[in-house]
C-alpha positions in Angstrom: 3.7 -132.5 -36.3 2.6 -128.8 -37.7 1.4 -127.8 -33.9 5.0 -128.3 -32.6 6.4 -126.4 -35.0 4.3 -123.5 -34.9 4.6 -123.1 -30.5 8.4 -123.6 -31.1 9.1 -120.8 -34.1 6.8 -118.3 -32.2 8.3 -117.8 -29.1 11.5 -117.5 -31.4 10.1 -115.0 -33.6 8.5 -112.5 -30.7 12.4 -113.0 -28.6 14.2 -111.9 -32.2 15.4 -108.9 -30.3 17.3 -110.7 -27.1 18.9 -113.7 -29.7 20.0 -110.3 -31.8 21.0 -108.6 -28.0 23.3 -112.1 -27.5 25.5 -112.1 -30.5 28.9 -110.7 -29.8 28.5 -107.2 -30.1 25.4 -107.0 -28.1 27.5 -109.7 -25.0 30.6 -106.9 -25.0 28.1 -103.7 -24.6 26.3 -105.5 -22.2 29.6 -105.7 -20.7 30.6 -102.6 -21.0 27.4 -100.7 -19.4 28.4 -103.6 -16.3 31.6 -102.3 -15.9 30.1 -98.5 -16.2 27.8 -99.0 -14.0 29.9 -100.7 -11.2 32.9 -98.7 -11.4 30.8 -95.4 -12.3 29.0 -95.2 -9.9 30.7 -95.1 -6.5 33.8 -93.0 -7.9 31.2 -90.5 -8.7 29.3 -90.4 -5.3 33.0 -90.5 -3.6 33.5 -87.1 -5.6 30.2 -85.6 -4.8 31.2 -86.9 -1.1 34.4 -84.8 -1.2 33.3 -81.4 -3.3 30.3 -81.7 -0.9 32.6 -82.3 2.3 35.2 -79.4 1.7 37.7 -81.9 1.2 39.0 -80.6 -2.8 40.1 -77.0 -2.8 36.7 -75.4 -3.2 32.9 -75.7 -3.6 32.1 -72.7 -6.0 35.7 -74.1 -7.8 34.5 -77.6 -8.1 30.7 -76.8 -9.1 31.1 -77.5 -12.1 32.6 -81.0 -11.7 29.7 -81.5 -8.6 26.5 -80.9 -11.7 29.5 -83.3 -14.2 29.3 -86.3 -11.7 25.8 -85.8 -10.7 25.2 -86.4 -14.8 27.8 -88.9 -14.6 26.0 -91.0 -11.9 22.8 -91.0 -14.1 24.9 -92.2 -17.1 26.1 -95.4 -14.5 22.1 -95.7 -14.0 21.7 -96.0 -17.5 23.8 -99.1 -17.5 22.1 -101.0 -15.0 18.8 -99.6 -16.8 20.2 -101.1 -20.4 21.1 -104.4 -19.2 18.4 -105.2 -17.5 15.6 -103.4 -20.2 16.7 -107.2 -22.2 14.6 -109.2 -20.2 12.5 -106.7 -18.8 11.6 -104.7 -21.8 9.4 -102.2 -20.0 11.9 -100.7 -18.4 13.3 -98.9 -22.6 11.2 -96.2 -21.7 13.4 -95.4 -18.9 16.5 -96.6 -20.3 15.8 -94.3 -23.4 15.3 -91.6 -21.0 18.5 -92.2 -19.3 20.5 -91.7 -22.4 20.0 -88.0 -22.8 22.3 -87.3 -19.7 25.1 -89.2 -21.5 24.1 -87.4 -25.1 23.3 -84.1 -24.0 23.8 -83.6 -20.0 28.1 -84.9 -20.2 28.9 -82.9 -23.3 27.3 -79.5 -21.7 29.2 -79.6 -18.1 32.6 -80.1 -20.1 31.4 -77.5 -22.5 31.3 -75.3 -19.4 34.6 -76.3 -17.4 36.4 -75.8 -21.2 34.8 -72.4 -21.1 35.4 -71.4 -17.4 39.1 -72.8 -18.3 39.7 -70.6 -21.4 38.8 -67.5 -19.4 40.9 -68.5 -16.3 43.9 -68.0 -18.9 42.9 -65.9 -21.8 40.2 -63.5 -20.1 41.4 -63.4 -15.9 39.5 -60.5 -15.6 36.2 -61.7 -17.2 36.8 -64.7 -14.7 37.5 -62.9 -12.0 34.0 -60.9 -12.3 32.0 -64.2 -13.3 34.0 -66.0 -10.8 31.0 -66.0 -7.7 28.9 -68.8 -7.0 25.4 -68.0 -8.4 27.1 -67.5 -12.3 27.8 -70.7 -12.3 24.4 -72.0 -10.9 22.6 -69.9 -13.3 25.2 -71.6 -16.8 24.1 -75.2 -14.1 20.8 -74.5 -13.8 20.4 -73.6 -18.0 22.5 -76.9 -18.4 19.9 -79.2 -16.5 16.7 -77.9 -18.3 18.2 -78.1 -21.8 19.3 -81.6 -20.5 16.2 -82.7 -18.9 14.6 -81.5 -22.3 17.0 -83.7 -24.3 15.8 -86.9 -22.6 11.8 -85.6 -22.7 12.9 -85.5 -26.6 14.6 -88.6 -27.0 12.3 -91.1 -25.6 9.3 -89.7 -27.9 11.5 -89.4 -30.5 13.6 -92.5 -30.8 10.4 -94.2 -29.9 9.5 -93.6 -33.4 12.8 -93.6 -34.9 13.3 -90.3 -36.3 15.3 -88.8 -38.0 15.3 -85.8 -36.5 16.7 -87.2 -33.4 19.4 -88.1 -35.0 20.3 -84.4 -36.6 19.4 -82.8 -33.1 22.1 -85.0 -31.6 23.8 -83.8 -34.9 24.0 -81.0 -34.3 23.8 -80.5 -30.4 27.2 -81.8 -30.1 29.0 -80.8 -33.3 28.2 -76.9 -31.4 29.9 -78.6 -28.2 32.7 -79.6 -29.6 33.4 -76.4 -31.8 32.9 -75.0 -27.9 35.6 -77.1 -27.0 38.4 -77.1 -30.1 37.8 -73.0 -30.2 38.9 -73.0 -26.3 41.6 -75.8 -27.2 43.1 -73.7 -29.7 42.9 -70.6 -27.8 44.3 -71.8 -24.5 47.2 -73.2 -27.1 48.5 -70.2 -28.1 48.6 -68.3 -25.2 50.8 -71.4 -23.7 53.6 -70.9 -26.8 53.0 -66.8 -26.8 54.6 -66.9 -23.3 57.4 -65.3 -23.5 60.9 -65.7 -21.1 60.7 -61.5 -20.9 57.0 -61.1 -20.1 57.0 -61.6 -16.5 59.7 -62.6 -13.7 60.9 -66.1 -13.6 58.6 -67.9 -10.6 55.7 -65.8 -11.9 56.1 -67.3 -15.6 56.1 -70.4 -14.1 52.8 -70.4 -12.1 51.4 -69.0 -15.0 52.6 -71.6 -17.5 51.7 -74.3 -15.0 47.6 -73.2 -15.2 47.7 -73.0 -18.5 49.5 -76.7 -18.8 46.6 -77.7 -16.9 44.1 -75.8 -18.5 45.0 -77.3 -21.9 44.8 -80.6 -20.8 41.5 -80.5 -19.4 40.4 -78.8 -22.3 41.9 -81.6 -24.4 40.8 -84.6 -22.4 36.9 -83.2 -22.4 37.6 -82.3 -26.4 38.9 -86.2 -27.2 36.2 -88.0 -25.3 33.6 -85.5 -26.6 34.9 -87.0 -30.4 34.7 -90.3 -29.2 30.8 -89.7 -27.9 30.3 -87.8 -30.6 31.6 -90.9 -32.9 29.6 -93.8 -30.8 26.1 -91.9 -30.8 26.3 -91.7 -34.2 26.9 -94.4 -35.6 23.9 -96.1 -33.0 21.4 -94.2 -34.1 22.6 -94.3 -37.9 22.1 -98.1 -37.2 19.2 -98.1 -35.6 17.4 -96.6 -38.3 18.5 -98.6 -41.1 
């Protein structure tokens, strides 16, 4: 009788994390990651195909979107790895590594897109000066180095549940969010200050249309960063408790 009791409770204790995962929140999280994989992977793969085949407006002008889509593919694969790691614990390290693309890669490339739109609207001369592809390649190379460094850093610190990792991600996302908010406010002010006597009507309408597109793009990416900022901080704080 005692032996049967021990044999029953021991497997239950060893699979405690799996049992916790299959609670209401865990199941919801798994559905979200699965949805992200099933729809995110083909969508961003199609975006990359469009850019590489020249269907869009230009390779240089869409270079940041190309890199963001590559990063989003890694995020989609992270959804698959996250789901499989429930049954295969050995995938937990890879899943933690891929989180760096969500935590660092996505905000960085979105921030680069915001800065690009800011320069195009507020400083058009500077934008034209740095419009060649080589400058975008340099920016993306730096962003990828930071992203891969964040992946490695997160993989080694989250294993020990180091609170320094939480501070690192909080400071990083706060800086990115600050840049985006600055660009958002600057473009909004430029849009409001477009007076009727600045230029001819058609030129003024085209300029305002460009400013509105830049404003909406920056607004969407900023809201996305705020949501990501809240989710990541809540997740890591719960992990450390």
